[in-house]
N, C-alpha and C positions, 0 to 999 in steps of 0.2 A: 320248801320241802320237795325233795326229788321223788320221782315216781318209783313206786315198788312195782316190779313187773315179773310175771311168770309167763315165759314164752315157750311154746312147743315147737319142735322142729321135726316134722314127720319124715323127712328125708325121702327116699324112694320107696314109700310104703303106702298102702291103701289104694284100691281102685276108686273111681269116682263115687260109686254106690256105697262102698265101705266108708269113704270119707264123709259123705253126707250123713250116714248113720252115726258116725262118731261125733261129728259137729252138732248134730241134733241132740244127741244124748248130753253132751257138754252144755249146750244152750239151756236145756231143761233143768239140769242139775244146778247151774249157776243162776237161773231165774228164781229158783226156789230158795237159794241161799247165796245172797250177793257176796262176791269176793271182796276181800280187803286189799286188792291190788289190781293193776291192769293185767288183763289176760289176753295173750296173742297166740294165734296158731299159725305156724309156717307150713304151707302145704305145697305139693307139686303144682306146676303151672295149670294143669288141666282142671284142677279143683277151684281155682281162684274165683272165677265169675260166679259159679253156682254157690259157693260158700259165702262170698261177700253179700250176695242177695239174701241167703238164708239167715245170716247173722247180723244184718244191718241195723236191726233195732235191739240187739242184744248187748251184753257187756263184753263180748269177745271181738277183738280186732283180728283182721286177716293179714298175713304176710306172705310174700313170695320167698322162695329159698335161694333165689339168684336172679340176676338179670344180665343182659348183654352189655358189653363195653362199647357198643356202637349204637348210634341213634336209630338208624333204619338202613334198609338196603339189602343187597344180595348176600345174606348171611344165613343160608338155609338151616333151619332148625333152631335158630336163636330167638329169644324173646326179649324185646326191648323194655326199658323202664317205662316208656309211654304206654306200651301194651299192658304191663302190669298195673299201672295206675288206672287204666280204662276199665279194668275188671271191678274196681271198687276196693282193691287192696290198699292198705295204709302203709305197710312196712315192706322192706326187703332185707333178707339176711345176706350179708356179703362177707367174703374173706374166711368162710368156714374152712377149717383145716382140711376137710375132705376135698374141697374145691382147689385149695392150694396144692395138695399132694397129688390127687389123681388127674386133675385137669390143668396143672402147671400154671395156676393163676399167680402172676407176679405182682409186686407192689404197684407197678405202673398200670397194669390191667385193672387192678382193684381201685386205684385212684380214679380212672375213667368211669368205672361202674358207679362209684360213690357220687361223682359229679353229675352223672346222668340221672341217677336216682333222685338226688336232691332237686335238680332242675325240673324234674317231672312231679315234684310235690310228694315224693315218698319219704318216709322216715327210714333211717338205716340202722339195723342192728349189725355192728361191725365186730367181727370175731378176731381175736388175737390169742397167741399162746405158744408155749414151747413144747418141743418133743422130749422124750425121756433122756436122750443123749445130752440135749441142751440143759435140762434140769440137773442131770448128774454132774455136768461141768459148771454148774452154778451160773448159767447164762440166761436164766429166765427173765431177769429185768432188762438186759440188753436186747433180747429178742422182742419182747413186748414193746419196748420203746422204739425200736427200729421199724416194727410193723405199723405203729401209729404214725411215725414220721414219714414213712414211705407212701401212705395212702390216705390219711385223714387230717394231718396237722397243717395242711395247706389251706384248710377251709377258713372262711371268715367266722367271726364270733357269732354272727346271726345264723349262718349255716350250721354251726356246731350245735345249736339248740335242737336240731333234728337228728342228732347222733346218739345212739345207745351203744355202749361198749359191752361185748361179751368176752370174758376171759375164759378160754378153754385150754386147760393143760392137756395137750394131745395124748399124753401117756395115761390119762384118766378117762378117755372117751371109749365107751363100749368095752372096757377092759375089766370093769368091776373094781378097779382101783379108784379111789377118790382122794383128792388132796385133803389133808386134814383141814378143819375149819381155820386153824391158825395159819397154815400154809396159804390157803386161799385168801384170807384177810390180809396177809402180809403183801401179796402181789396186787390185790385190789387197791390197797392204800398207796402202793407205789405208782400204779396206773393213775390214780387220782392226783398224785403229786405231779406226774408228767403233764396231765391236763392243766393243772394250776400254773405250771411253768410257762405254758403257751397261752392260755386263755384267761388266767387269773383265778383267784381263790373262789370267787362267787360262782363262776361257770363250772369249776371243778366240783363244787359242792352241789350243783344242780344236775350234774351228769349221772345218769343211772348206769351202774356197772354190774353186769349179771355174771353169775358163775355158771359155767357149762362143762361139767365133767362128772358124769355118773351121779347126778343129783336125784334123790328119790325121797319119798315121804318120810323115810326113817332118818335121813340126815339133813333134810331141808331146814328144820327148826334151828339146829345148831349153826348151819351155814348162814341162814338169813338173820340170825341173831348178831352177827358181826357188823360193826359200824359202817364198813365200806362195801358190804355186799347187799345189793339192792334187789336181788331176785335171782332167777335162774333161766338159762336157755336149756330146755329139756329135750333129750332125744327119745330113747326107747320108752321112758315112763310117760311120754305124752300120747302114746298110741292106744292107751286104755283109759277111759274116762275116770274110773275110780282112782287109778294110780296118779293121774294128773291132778285130780281134785285134792288128793292127799297132800301134794306139794303146794297147791294154791292155799290150802288150809294152814300151812305153816305161817302165814301172815296174820292169822287170827290171834 
């Protein structure tokens, strides 16, 4: 059985104090009503140590939103995978479309980040997905396959066990547009086939593939009802506990 996962990505939101308040609210809600899936929150670097301590006996795992592609050294302002791990965080989100677009992260840079994250005992939520122009040109499968090949398909079968894939149609992030459940399922099934081609059917069947594109409580049940969609990577709707809980409840 592969893991069902609902992961929040706070992006550049919430001061430390606001983050503690939100995490505490979530912790209390989920202690009262156990979730039927794994719950992860991806937070800014400055939150990681505090929230890892706050949530260590809870059902919520903590993730960084990024890490450096260098091990250590004179890279002012960067945060290494080892530093992330030392905070108590379990996961790191890599390859998010915003990092690729605004910070020009290439497949090679992401490959280095993935390798360092895994070497330091972090699990990776690896994001892939196509732009609107690529979708309109029917290139979505080629784009997703190339992103996998460029950054993660070099991993060993053992390393692959620590990879979660998040499919994010870039045209549906923060735009209010959502892929239909059928569109999302079609590409999730294709991604799983790509994994099977490299790592075999069993590994593909055990890989969690999340949908990340304007998922909310209203459409989560339909999305999560599809056979190849194992949960969501949630942006805006993860910033309010009731909204996030509504998505988590889609697994009930």
